[in-house]
Structures are given as structure tokens and as C-alpha cells.
Backbone as CSV, one residue per row, in Angstrom:
resi,resn,N_x,N_y,N_z,CA_x,CA_y,CA_z,C_x,C_y,C_z
1,MET,67.490,194.805,108.400,66.297,195.693,107.774,65.260,195.499,108.820
2,ALA,65.105,196.476,109.519,63.868,196.576,110.421,62.658,196.649,109.774
3,GLU,61.657,196.088,110.408,60.091,196.013,109.688,59.603,197.345,109.944
4,ASN,59.068,198.034,108.824,58.297,199.409,109.251,56.802,198.921,109.076
5,LYS,56.245,198.898,110.058,54.626,198.595,109.956,53.727,199.640,109.234
6,SER,54.500,200.817,109.047,53.670,201.763,108.534,54.054,201.995,106.957
7,ALA,54.787,201.112,106.574,55.299,201.202,105.096,54.122,200.988,104.134
8,SER,54.250,201.814,102.949,53.258,201.752,101.984,53.422,200.192,101.128
9,PHE,52.368,199.848,100.557,52.560,198.570,99.814,53.579,198.599,98.847
10,GLU,53.620,199.850,98.182,54.895,199.734,97.181,56.116,199.854,97.811
11,ALA,56.330,200.402,99.098,57.639,200.261,99.700,57.992,198.949,100.096
12,SER,57.003,198.135,100.692,57.038,196.920,101.103,57.417,195.932,100.011
13,LEU,56.728,196.121,98.885,57.018,195.334,97.673,58.577,195.653,97.079
14,ALA,58.726,196.836,97.163,60.255,197.215,96.802,61.393,196.450,97.694
15,SER,61.045,196.559,99.019,61.923,195.961,99.944,61.896,194.334,99.650
16,LEU,60.795,193.842,99.386,60.565,192.414,99.103,61.495,192.142,97.830
17,THR,61.360,192.679,96.953,62.198,192.588,95.714,63.602,192.639,95.830
18,GLU,64.036,193.791,96.810,65.416,193.551,97.097,65.818,192.322,97.787
19,ILE,65.033,191.927,98.681,65.356,190.745,99.520,65.749,189.538,98.499
20,VAL,64.524,189.397,97.572,64.811,188.272,96.727,65.954,188.349,95.792
21,THR,66.354,189.469,95.390,67.654,189.540,94.666,68.908,189.209,95.466
22,GLN,68.890,189.661,96.657,69.816,189.177,97.681,69.973,187.765,97.873
23,LEU,68.713,187.139,98.139,68.563,185.599,98.216,69.052,184.901,97.078
24,GLU,68.888,185.413,95.889,69.391,184.761,94.514,70.978,185.028,94.521
25,SER,71.602,185.618,95.239,73.061,185.741,95.173,73.550,184.394,95.517
26,PRO,74.698,183.817,94.691,75.297,182.634,95.210,76.418,182.816,96.285
27,ASP,76.616,183.869,96.788,77.637,184.066,97.720,76.929,184.290,99.237
28,ILE,75.693,184.262,99.200,75.005,184.569,100.508,75.394,183.692,101.529
29,GLU,75.541,183.977,102.772,75.913,183.084,103.800,74.398,182.659,104.411
30,LEU,74.338,181.397,105.015,73.187,180.721,105.420,72.371,181.672,106.361
31,GLU,73.147,181.990,107.314,72.490,182.859,108.539,71.947,184.176,107.925
32,ARG,72.412,184.804,106.980,72.011,185.977,106.372,70.582,185.617,105.433
33,ALA,70.881,184.274,104.719,69.644,184.084,104.059,68.456,183.724,104.784
34,VAL,68.743,183.057,105.983,67.480,182.741,106.977,66.950,184.096,107.302
35,ASP,67.698,185.033,107.728,67.270,186.336,108.180,66.402,187.039,107.144
36,LEU,66.921,186.893,106.015,66.332,187.455,104.867,65.004,186.760,104.407
37,TYR,65.032,185.503,104.684,63.719,184.855,104.313,62.756,185.200,105.430
38,ARG,63.045,185.211,106.489,62.127,185.677,107.655,61.459,187.156,107.321
39,GLN,62.299,188.052,106.986,62.050,189.495,106.647,61.099,189.424,105.501
40,GLY,61.379,188.446,104.491,60.705,188.425,103.159,59.176,187.924,103.508
41,ARG,59.149,186.898,104.445,57.760,186.379,104.831,56.963,187.575,105.524
42,GLU,57.536,188.238,106.420,56.874,189.344,107.057,56.389,190.402,106.076
43,LEU,57.241,190.537,105.190,56.749,191.753,104.018,55.694,191.040,103.254
44,VAL,55.570,189.802,103.102,54.565,188.992,102.274,53.384,189.234,103.023
45,ALA,53.386,189.027,104.365,52.278,188.954,105.151,51.742,190.381,105.194
46,ARG,52.634,191.471,105.253,52.223,192.928,105.227,51.587,193.207,103.971
47,CYS,52.148,192.712,102.798,51.540,193.074,101.592,50.176,192.551,101.262
48,GLU,49.976,191.299,101.680,48.682,190.539,101.817,47.625,191.307,102.518
49,ALA,48.088,191.713,103.728,47.017,192.530,104.637,46.819,193.990,103.984
50,LEU,47.641,194.547,103.356,47.338,195.794,102.555,46.399,195.691,101.563
51,LEU,46.782,194.541,100.746,45.866,194.240,99.606,44.294,193.827,99.963
52,LYS,44.426,193.204,101.154,42.965,192.815,101.616,42.138,193.991,102.231
53,THR,42.909,194.900,102.849,42.249,196.237,103.272,41.815,196.967,102.094
54,ALA,42.687,197.058,101.118,42.341,197.824,99.827,41.051,197.192,99.278
55,GLU,41.231,195.865,99.135,39.903,195.281,98.493,38.679,195.463,99.262
56,GLU,38.771,195.423,100.632,37.505,195.750,101.542,36.971,197.210,101.298
57,THR,38.030,198.109,101.205,37.714,199.385,100.811,37.138,199.703,99.467
58,LEU,37.370,198.979,98.730,36.840,199.135,97.278,35.460,198.269,97.181
59,ARG,35.317,197.322,97.978,33.995,196.739,98.034,32.945,197.540,98.913
60,ALA,33.448,198.151,99.777,32.516,199.166,100.629,32.176,200.295,99.651
61,ALA,32.980,200.822,99.101,32.835,201.776,98.070,31.950,201.598,96.955
62,ALA,32.098,200.429,96.349,31.060,200.019,95.442,29.681,199.645,95.943
63,ASP,29.655,199.139,97.328,28.500,198.891,97.911,27.709,200.207,98.105
64,THR,28.271,201.340,98.354,27.829,202.671,98.668,27.297,203.210,97.317
65,ALA,28.156,203.171,96.250,27.808,203.803,95.036,26.813,203.047,94.221
66,ALA,26.625,201.664,94.208,25.913,200.872,93.553,25.505,199.503,94.311
67,PRO,24.438,199.458,95.031,24.182,198.219,95.840,24.376,197.030,95.134
68,GLY,23.882,197.042,93.989,23.920,195.790,92.907,25.191,195.439,92.567
69,ALA,26.117,196.290,92.746,27.775,195.869,92.482,28.212,194.724,93.287
70,THR,27.784,194.652,94.580,28.269,193.676,95.390,27.866,192.087,94.777
71,ALA,26.675,191.968,94.218,26.488,190.636,93.553,27.277,190.427,92.433
72,ALA,27.719,191.533,91.653,28.623,191.066,90.709,29.850,190.806,91.152
73,LEU,30.534,191.544,92.283,31.742,191.141,92.837,31.790,189.758,93.341
74,ALA,30.489,189.251,93.881,30.624,187.951,94.607,30.802,186.901,93.415
75,ARG,30.028,187.208,92.447,30.135,186.245,91.092,31.537,186.226,90.722
76,ASP,32.119,187.453,90.232,33.493,187.479,89.542,34.646,187.447,90.512
77,ASP,34.399,187.998,91.726,35.477,188.166,92.680,36.540,189.042,92.313
78,GLU,36.057,189.886,91.395,37.173,191.009,90.891,36.480,192.372,90.939
79,ILE,37.240,193.415,91.205,36.530,194.674,91.323,36.190,195.003,89.831
80,PRO,35.077,195.596,89.638,34.536,195.980,88.165,35.241,197.219,87.609
81,PHE,36.430,197.488,87.766,37.105,198.680,87.208,38.617,198.621,86.968
């Protein structure tokens, strides 16, 4: 499975779910398991980066819409919607 750097979060998560399913198979060969694990780690990093970007976008939008929202986000560390 080649890594698709333009894949959406949902597509990356679906691929990660597929990898986990394959890794849970009792018949998987070691070499294949290692390769799938590597791919899975890359997908996890991709999903984390996409989530971080989305969070930054939401924070910026909250700052623009309501300057006081940043203080609330800093206290709660969650998006207020």
C-alpha cells in the first residue's frame, strides 16, 4: 500500500482500520506484519497532522469570530462547539 500524502483524514483512518484488521489476523507473516506496522505508523502521523491543522484552523476562526474565545479555548483546550 503506497502512502497517499493527499489522502483525507477519513481515507487515512479507513486505511489504518484495514491495517489493524490485517495485523490482528493469526496467519500474517512477520515480514508483512512489519511492513503493515510501518504503514500504520505513517498513517497515524498523517492523521495527527491533519487533526492538528484542523484544530489550528478552528482556533483561528474562533479568534476571528470572537476574540475572547481564545481564552476559553486555552482554559478548556477544546473547541466550543
